[in-house]
C-alpha positions, -999 to +999 in steps of 0.1 A: -575+371+036-563+394+065-532+407+082-518+381+106-486+395+121-464+426+120-428+425+131-407+457+135-370+461+142-352+495+141-382+512+125-388+548+137-394+546+175-393+508+177-355+500+180-362+467+197-378+437+180-415+441+184-443+418+173-480+425+169-504+395+163-536+407+147-569+390+150-599+392+127-627+417+135-620+450+152-587+458+168-578+490+185-543+506+190-544+531+219-520+552+239-512+588+247-502+614+221-466+610+209-462+574+220-457+561+184-491+547+175-491+561+139-456+546+134-474+512+133-495+526+103-463+540+087-446+506+090-475+488+072-474+514+044-437+513+041-435+475+039-462+475+011-439+497-010-446+533-001-417+557-009-433+591-006-417+606+025-446+631+028-469+601+034-444+586+059-440+619+077-404+625+071-379+643+048-355+615+037-360+578+033-332+570+059-353+588+085-374+557+090-343+541+107-342+546+145-319+577+150-311+572+187-319+589+220-298+602+250-294+567+263-294+546+231-273+547+200-287+550+165-292+518+146-279+511+111-309+493+097-347+492+097-367+461+089-405+454+088-421+420+082-458+418+074-475+384+073-508+380+054-531+350+054-540+343+018-567+317+027-591+330+000-565+330-028-569+367-035-531+371-040-517+356-072-495+332-054-499+295-044-490+301-008-516+304+019-494+326+040-473+354+025-447+373+044-435+406+028-402+420+041-385+454+035-351+463+048-332+496+046-296+504+055-282+538+064-260+535+032-292+538+012-293+502+001-327+485+002-338+449+002-372+434-005-384+398+001-415+377-005-414+346+018-377+353+024-370+352-013-353+383-026-374+403-051-380+439-064-402+465-050-422+463-083-429+426-076-445+435-043-467+464-057-478+443-087-487+414-064-511+437-045-526+456-075-564+458-074-565+438-041-570+469-019-537+462-001-514+488-019-501+517+002-522+544-014-557+528-015-588+532+007-575+504+030-557+531+050-577+562+061-564+591+081-580+624+093-561+642+065-576+619+039-611+631+048-600+665+034-587+648+003-619+628-002-640+660+003-616+685-012-623+711-040-600+691-062-625+665-073-597+645-090-581+638-056-608+612-048-605+596-083-578+572-070-603+555-047-629+549-075-602+535-097-591+511-070-626+500-064-632+495-101-600+475-104-586+496-132-554+506-115-535+479-134-551+492-167-539+527-159-504+515-151-504+495-184-516+525-203-490+547-187-463+522-197-478+519-232-478+558-236-442+559-225-433+532-250-452+551-277-434+583-269-400+565-270-410+547-302-419+581-319-386+596-307-367+565-320-386+567-353-378+604-358-341+597-350-340+567-374-356+586-402-331+614-399-303+589-397-317+571-428-317+603-448-282+610-438-269+575-445-286+574-480-269+607-488-236+593-477-241+562-499-247+583-530-216+604-523-194+574-517-204+558-550-188+588-569-156+584-549-148+548-558-129+553-591-108+581-576-099+557-548-088+530-572-063+553-590-050+564-556-044+528-547-023+521-579+000+551-572+003+542-536+013+506-544+041+518-567+053+543-541+053+515-515+074+492-537+101+519-544+100+530-508+106+495-495+136+489-518+152+522-507+146+513-470+162+478-475+193+495-491+197+519-462+190+491-436+219+470-450+243+501-450+235+508-413+240+471-405+276+471-420+287+502-401+273+487-369+294+456-373+326+476-375+319+495-343+311+463-325+346+449-333+363+481-319+341+480-288+352+443-281+389+452-280+384+481-255+361+459-234+389+432-230+414+458-218+388+472-194+380+438-180+418+432-172+420+465-154+389+458-134+403+424-124+434+441-109+412+465-090+392+436-075+424+420-062+436+452-046+402+458-031+402+423-015+436+431+001+423+465+013+392+448+028+414+422+046+436+450+061+404+469+072+392+437+089+425+434+108+423+471+119+387+464+131+397+433+151+425+453+168+402+482+175+376+458+191+403+444+213+415+480+223+378+489+229+374+459+253+406+469+272+394+505+274+360+493+287+378+472+314+399+502+325+367+523+327+350+496+348+379+495+373+379+533+375+341+533+381+345+505+408+371+527+427+346+556+426+318+534+439+338+520+468+349+555+478+313+566+477+302+537+499+328+545+525+316+581+527+280+570+530+288+545+558+307+571+578+277+595+575+253+568+587+275+561+617+274+598+628+236+600+623+231+568+644+252+581+673+231+614+673+198+594+674+211+573+703+218+605+723+183+620+716+165+588+725+183+586+759+171+622+767+134+613+757+134+582+779+144+603+810+116+629+803+089+601+800+098+586+834+093+621+850+058+625+834+047+591+847+053+600+883+032+634+882+003+617+863-005+592+891-015+620+915-039+636+890-057+603+884-065+598+921-080+634+924-103+628+893-116+596+909-128+613+941-146+642+922-165+616+901-180+599+932-192+632+947-210+644+915-227+609+911-244+612+946-257+648+938-273+636+904-292+607+921-308+631+947-319+656+920-335+628+898-358+618+926-370+654+931-377+658+893-398+626+892-421+638+920-426+672+903-435+657+869-462+634+886-478+665+902-477+685+870-494+657+851-524+659+875-527+697+871-525+694+833-554+668+832-577+690+852-569+721+830-575+699+799-610+689+810-620+725+815-605+734+781-624+706+763-657+718+777-648+753+766-638+743+731-670+722+726-693+750+735-672+774+714-675+751+684-713+749+689-714+787+690-694+790+658-716+765+640-747+782+652-733+816+641-725+803+607-761+789+603-774+823+614-751+841+589-761+816+561-798+822+569-793+859+567-775+856+534-803+833+521-828+859+532-808+886+513-806+863+482-843+856+483-850+893+485-827+899+455-843+871+435-877+884+442-868+919+430-848+905+400-878+883+390-901+913+389-875+932+367-871+901+345-908+898+338-909+934+327-878+928+304-893+897+288-925+915+280-905+942+262-883+916+243-915+898+232-928+930+217-895+937+199-892+902+186-927+903+171-917+935+152-884+919+139-902+887+128-926+908+106-896+926+091-878+893+083-908+878+065-909+909+043-872+906+036-876+869+027-902+877+001-879+903-015-849+879-016-869+852-033-880+875-061-844+887-066-832+851-067-857+842-095-846+872-116-809+862-112-816+827-123-832+839-155-802+862-162-777+834-156-796+811-180-796+837-208-758+846-203-748+809-202-767+802-235-749+832-251-715+819-238-721+784-252-729+798-286-696+819-286-677+788-274-690+768-304-680+795-328-645+797-312-641+759-316-650+762-353-625+789-358-598+769-340-605+739-362-602+761-393-570+775-379-556+740-372-563+730-409-546+761-422-516+755-399-513+719-411-513+732-447-489+759-437-465+733-421-467+712-453-460+742-476-432+753-452-416+719-454-419+720-493-405+755-492-373+745-473-369+713-494-371+734-526-347+759-511-321+731-505-326+718-540-322+753-555-290+757-535-277+724-549-287+732-585-271+767-581-238+752-570-238+729-601-246+759-624-226+787-609-199+770-588-196+739-611-199+715-583-199+679-596-176+688-626-141+676-630-115+696-610-101+712-642-136+722-654-144+736-620-112+757-620-120+771-655-154+780-643-139+801-615-118+821-640-144+824-667-148+862-662-111+867-671-116+853-706-145+869-724-145+842-751-156+815-726-193+810-730-203+782-706-203+744-702-221+722-727-244+710-699-255+745-691-261+756-728-285+728-738-319+721-724-332+685-729-368+676-722-370+663-686-378+626-694-347+624-717-321+640-694-305+606-687-303+600-725-284+633-731-261+627-701-251+593-713-245+604-749-224+634-738-205+615-711-173+635-704-183+662-730-208+676-705-178+689-685-164+707-716-165+745-719-177+761-752-155+789-764-161+813-793-128+811-812-095+792-816-076+822-801-096+820-769-089+782-768-051+788-772-050+814-745-069+792-722-047+762-728-016+783-722-031+796-690-039+760-679-003+749-685+011+779-667-011+775-636-010+737-637-048+734-638-064+700-638-076+683-670-103+702-689-119+701-724-130+728-749-154+730-778-146+758-803-179+771-816-165+785-848-150+751-857-182+731-854-191+721-890-224+728-904-243+697-913-240+693-951-254+658-955-291+654-953-305+637-922-307+600-923-342+586-926-350+561-900-371+530-906-406+528-891-403+509-859-426+510-828-395+507-806-383+541-819-393+572-799-375+597-821-342+614-829-325+627-798-316+661-813-354+668-816-357+666-778-328+690-770-333+727-773-309+756-769-303+792-781-303+796-819-266+802-820-259+769-804-283+748-825-255+737-848-236+724-818-267+705-807-272+689-841-235+680-843-234+664-809-267+644-812-269+638-849-282+603-860-288+591-824-322+574-818-342+572-786-356+537-783-378+521-757-355+491-755-319+485-767-325+448-772-356+450-794-338+463-826-347+444-858-339+467-887-319+492-866-285+478-873-258+505-878-277+532-857-266+546-824-294+541-799-301+553-763-329+544-739-347+568-716-330+550-687-296+562-700-284+529-716-266+534-749-256+511-778-235+524-806-234+510-841-203+489-831-224+472-804-203+485-775-226+492-745-224+523-723-245+528-693-253+563-678-249+569-641-283+578-628-270+577-592-245+606-598-252+643-600-266+650-635-250+680-651-273+682-681-306+700-675-296+716-642-302+751-655-338+744-667-344+726-634-330+756-615-355+779-632-384+755-626-375+752-589-373+790-585-407+793-600-422+767-577-404+783-548-420+817-555-455+801-559-451+784-525-439+817-509-470+835-522-493+807-509-475+808-475-482+845-472-518+840-482-523+814-455-505+835-429-529+864-436-558+840-432-544+827-399-539+863-387-576+870-396-587+839-377-565+849-347-582+883-347-617+867-348-607+843-320-594+871-299-627+890-303-647+859-294-624+851-265-629+886-252-667+881-254-665+847-237-643+861-209-667+890-206-696+865-204-677+844-179-670+875-157-707+884-159-717+848-150-692+848-121-707+881-109-742+868-113-734+835-095-716+854-067-747+876-064-769+845-065-748+828-039-749+859-017-787+861-021-791+824-014-769+827+017-789+858+028-821+838+022-809+808+042-798+831+069-831+849+068-850+816+072-827+806+100-833+839+117-871+835+113-870+800+127-847+811+156-868+841+163-900+821+164-884+796+188-871+825+208-906+840+212-920+808+224-891+803+249-895+839+262-933+834+268-925+802+286-897+818+306-921+846+318-946+821+331-919+802+350-905+834+366-940+844+380-944+810+396-909+812+410-917+846+426-946+831+445-923+803+458-897+828+470-923+848+490-933+816+509-896+807+515-889+841+531-917+837+557-903+803+569-868+815+570-876+845+594-891+820+620-860+798+619-837+828+623-854+840+655-851+806+672-814+803+664-806+838+678-822+829+713-801+797+716-769+815+706-773+840+736-776+811+761-744+794+748-724+827+751-732+829+789-720+794+796-687+799+777-678+830+797-680+811+831-658+782+817-632+807+805-627+821+840-621+786+855-597+777+826-576+808+832-571+801+870-561+764+864-537+775+836-520+801+858-514+775+887-500+749+863-476+774+847-461+785+880-454+749+891-440+741+856-414+769+860-403+755+894-399+721+879-379+735+850-354+751+875-350+718+892-343+701+858-316+727+850-298+719+883-300+682+873-286+689+839-257+709+854-249+681+878-250+655+851-227+677+829-201+680+857-202+643+863-197+636+826-167+660+825-151+644+855-155+609+842-141+619+808-110+635+825-105+603+845-106+582+814-082+606+795-056+605+823-058+567+825-052+563+787-023+588+788-006+568+816-008+536+794+006+555+764+036+568+784+044+532+797+043+519+761+066+547+749+091+540+776+092+503+765+097+513+728+125+538+735+144+512+755+143+488+726+154+515+701+186+523+722+197+486+719+192+486+681+211+519+676+241+505+694+241+474+672+240+496+640+270+516+651+291+485+655+280+471+620+288+503+601+323+504+616+331+468+603+318+476+568+341+508+565+372+487+574+363+460+547+358+487+519+392+503+526+410+469+521+391+463+488+401+497+473+438+489+475+433+458+453+414+477+426+441+504+423+467+477+414+444+461+387+438+495+370+476+501+365+480+467+348+452+473+323+465+508+313+499+494+302+483+466+280+461+492+263+491+514+252+507+483+235+476+474+214+472+510+201+508+509+187+499+478+166+469+495+150+491+525+138+513+501+118+484+484+100+469+518+091+501+527+071+497+496+049+461+506+042+471+540+028+496+524+003+468+501-010+444+531-015+470+549-037+474+519-060+436+515-063+433+552-073+456+548-103+439+517-116+404+533-112+415+563-133+426+540-161+393+521-159+373+553-162+392+563-193+386+529-210+349+531-199+345+565-216+360+552-248+337+522-247+307+544-239+315+566-269+316+535-292+283+522-276+267+555-282+276+553-319+263+517-320+231+528-303+227+557-327+230+533-357+206+509-340+182+537-333+184+547-370+177+511-379+148+508-355+134+542-367+138+531-403+121+498-394+092+516-376+088+541-405+088+513-431+063+492-410+040+522-404+043+536-440+044+504-460+034+477-435+068+459-443+090+444-415+127+450-422+136+428-392+121+398-409+132+406-445+158+384-463+162+403-495+196+417-505+189+449-524+218+472-528+221+503-550+251+524-561+248+562-558+233+567-593+207+540-589+197+553-555+193+589-569+172+576-597+149+556-574+145+586-551+135+609-581+109+583-593+095+581-557+092+619-556+073+620-589+048+594-579+042+612-546+035+644-565+010+626-587-006+611-556-008+646-540-023+661-571-053+638-567-064+659-537-084+645-508-094+608-515-116+586-495-094+554-494-122+533-479-148+545-504-156+510-517-158+493-483-177+523-468-201+523-498-210+487-492-213+492-454-233+524-458-257+508-483-261+478-460-267+501-431-293+521-450-312+489-458-311+479-422-323+513-411-352+511-436-363+478-421-360+493-385-382+522-396-408+498-409-407+477-377-411+508-355-441+521-376-457+487-370-449+488-333-463+523-331-496+512-347-498+482-323-492+505-293-520+528-304-543+498-307-534+486-272-540+520-257-574+523-274-583+488-261-571+496-225-591+529-225-623+511-237-620+484-210-611+508-182-639+532-192-665+505-191-653+491-157-651+526-142-686+536-153-701+504-140-684+508-106-692+545-104-730+539-107-729+512-080-708+533-056-731+563-063-762+542-053-743+527-022-732+562-011-768+575-012-780+545+009-752+546+035-754+584+038-792+581+045-784+555+071-759+578+089-781+609+084-818+600+085-836+622+060-803+634+045-795+635+008-761+628-010-750+620-045-720+617-068-717+630-104-693+632-133-690+662-157-711+659-188-695+653-222-661+645-206-639+614-206-649+593-175-613+583-170-601+620-167-631+641-156-633+652-119-658+634-096-681+658-077-697+650-044-727+667-027-742+660+007-770+676+027-780+664+062-816+666+071-829+701+078-798+719+062-795+738+030-759+738+021-742+751-010-709+733-005-697+703+015-672+727+031-701+741+051-704+707+069-692+705+105-661+684+113-682+654+125-705+656+094-675+657+071-660+627+089-693+607+085-697+618+049-662+605+041-669+573+060-701+568+040-681+571+008-654+548+021-679+520+030-696+525-004-663+513-019-663+484+005-698+473-007-684+471-043-650+457-035-642+449+001-607+455+012-591+426+032-582+450+059-589+487+069-568+509+091-585+540+105-562+565+121-582+587+146-610+591+121-635+591+150-618+621+167-643+648+155-674+626+162-696+631+193-711+601+212-742+599+190-723+599+158-697+575+172-726+550+177-736+552+141-700+550+129-693+518+150-726+502+139-715+507+103-680+493+110-694+461+126-715+455+095-684+450+075-663+429+100-672+397+082-655+408+050-629+433+064-604+433+092-605+467+110-575+482+129-585+515+145-560+540+161-582+559+186-585+579+218-623+573+220-635+551+248-667+541+230-646+528+201-624+509+225-656+492+239-663+476+205-628+463+200-621+425+202-584+432+207-566+461+223-529+471+218-514+495+242-485+517+230-464+534+256-431+553+258-417+543+292-382+554+281-377+586+262-380+581+225-386+543+226-420+529+219-431+497+235-462+474+235-471+468+271-495+444+289-526+460+305-546+438+329-581+453+322-600+426+341-585+436+375-593+472+368-629+464+359-630+489+330-611+488+297-618+525+293-589+533+317-562+520+294-551+553+280-548+568+315-527+538+326-504+542+295-501+579+301-490+571+337-464+548+324-451+574+300-447+598+330-434+632+320-417+620+288-437+630+257-414+640+229-430+626+198-401+623+174-400+592+152-370+582+132-356+614+119-383+636+135-417+618+132-432+606+165-404+597+189-368+604+198-361+566+195-337+543+214-318+509+214-317+476+233-330+444+218-358+429+238-390+415+223-423+425+237-457+412+226-491+417+240-527+409+231-553+421+255-583+400+246-617+411+255 
């Protein structure tokens, strides 16, 4: 499987459709900085699902869309298509070729496709899980990722190990499972709270059902009476409405008759207005005709005036033209004489020029001969002069060489003395360094012993701290449980307190008596609060007492009478009283009960109270048996029996069942005391646990201080150890360097002595050469002086003749200028003569035309004067006809005024009738509104539709008053019930059903929670196993590949001990041969790049990625390391397709395919053809691309990445095969 093709449109700096066809093996993408190479890498990442803009080198997602340049508008969409050959079936799809498409619009909308079928981004990422093709895997490596692989944050490189181990999908599933588990826990907590609330609501609603039923009976009776009264009122309103309707009909008839008369008169009025309009239109036409005739008169008069003015102007022009013609004829005669004179001057100057030209030609031929002779002498002079200069330079150079040799000789002697002194100093320093090395090694050994002792002490303290934390966690769990019980008891105490002190749960009358108990000293308390049954028989006592549990016990009859009077006065609710002094003392002996295993005992034996209330207890519970079952009763006929469940059977065999679901009034006081006691005990336990936790916190704080102190000590010791180790390493390096330096200095001294001997020999030879050159230079200087004298004489003669020839040329130039002036004057006069002749001909023609115009204008003036007389006569006739028509209009207007007066009277009458009709309609509407309002109120209040009713219910005044009184009484009774939940029964059933449903939901969620925990455990187990297996293989591969890149080097990977492999950081260490490094950060840039490369290919040996993109990873490598890097790359080309973005020429040499990226237009990247065969070397491709870019290098991609971007839609494609 490998990348087959990449298509870009509108992505970053590629506005035009661009195709790249990838081949297997190694491909290189090259080009100058800022041309858009890395945008190719960004496009591949983006189409594979990358959304992090920090990775895509931008700020917002829309910045990947081409944003325009000076010459090209921004685009509205970016699209990238990546075609992958799935020939090995690595992808989980049946297709051999898969094309992934991603499209983004400026609106923010995105589209994803697989083989042109719409899909989700998640579908694309899941298809590539654990294949090495996702956007964040080790298939794409940049220079920045080297820092990530080798960073201090060891967890940064974990992603690569997980991808190689194939556990990315497991981690994703675990992440989803944990999210579901968290959501499930939240849902479970919410449902449990909801279940508690709904259960409480169900219990409360059960107590409200009987009250709701009584409310319903009263409401039905109120509704029946209310409907009858509404029907009576409805029929009364209907009768009054019928009477008003008859009156309104009579007025409406009279109004219609009046409106009919108004309509007839309005028709007559409209007809009269039409007549007036027709007459006015006729008058308007006559007025327009009169105006047209007047305008015509003005136009004719204006034309006559214009014609007369034209005639005068034409006569003036005729006179002027005649004068101009006479002047032109006079000029023609004088011009002929001037032309003849100019012709004679021209012939004279022409002869003079020909004579001077022959003299100049002879002079130039003689000057040329003199120049050639002088040039020959000059050339000989220059040659000898050049030879002298060359020889002088050689002499100077030899002299400088002689000085240099003297300087080198003296410098060499000084250097030998200096080297001897440095050797002595270096030997002393070497002895000192060896002593320092021994001291540092001893200090390092002592520090290691201290670090070991402190680490052991710190581990011991950490173990103690962990034990204390475990104890504290156990105490906190117990504290949380007790705190929960504490708050639960507090709520129960508050509820019991309300029952005891505020009489909550009692009848309204009993509760009201409880509130005024302090006003009547004779009121003791309720029966329920004065007795104390044993807990297991509370239901029995509650059932037996029934309504009596709400009764108040008073001391005397007087108190009872006062209380009853107060209740009537204040209109209190129903309440019951037990008068203590009236309770009879038992006179009969207790009945003996038969022996029966079903009998538990007599109920009065299980109820206690104060001694003064014991008689009341015996009276209330006398002769009542507690039995295990009511239906297992042989021999118990005639006895009242009650079961512990609260079921009661009296001797008459009528069954009563206690309400265990309601608030029990009996036993609440004892329960209140018991709850308070338990509450106090829990409060004491909570205080004890809090003290213990505070003690543990104090111990933890002390241990933490000790641990932190040990950590500080360890840090100081480690820093000191690191400093000593660094000093020791530096010491060893200095010793090695100093030893090397000593050997080099001894060698240098020997070489300098040999060089001094060679310099002495060179000086002797140079002196001999210098003497010979000086003799030859003297001879040449004598020859050059003779040639200079000859050259000066020849030059002087040539210059004098040249001046004479120049004077002759000046005379020739003057004669030629005079000839030119004369010829120009002759031509000008000839042309002027022709112009005058042409003007005379035109002026003659113009005189004839002007005479013709004067005659024509005179005829037109006469014709216009005749026409104006006819128009005057027509205007007078039209004026008299207009006056007649205006008189007719005045008569018709008088009739129209009479009609308007009659209409006004009828309209006043119509308005009066309309007002009366409106008044009746308002009353009818009022009755109808009252009926509608009554119907709406009846429908809203009683759900009874009066509009559809057919009952005839009518009351006289007495019956109506009686009904209204009954209705008021029933309403008061209904109001006295107080707030009632009318939907209690329905709500109770719904709430109970909902509580059951919530219980089932809680059970289902608990099961789902357990299933998720099992799934997470299974995922962790599988992922941990696969990760550890892969880690060991990668570790071994890394060691082997590192040794291959760095012969004799060492490298390893390790996980932290006693830590979860899926979470613990992964540490890396590497040491090239001959180096002692404490951290991988001490590696050079090239060594770091090769170390990261070794780890990368260790992953490929475990799980090869189908392709690998390397973005300038080879930049920090020198030529030697480039060779090792490329050798390693070629090893993996059978399994992996490599695409390398590079500037390195050695890397380009290994490529099977080269892609050149250029920016021939500002901000627009293109792929261009480069003919490497004609150039002979592929290594010049970057220089060629840079030349094509010219001066434009503004790397700014879409929204500020690598280019400024552009437009146009042309498709370029290139593949430069090797």
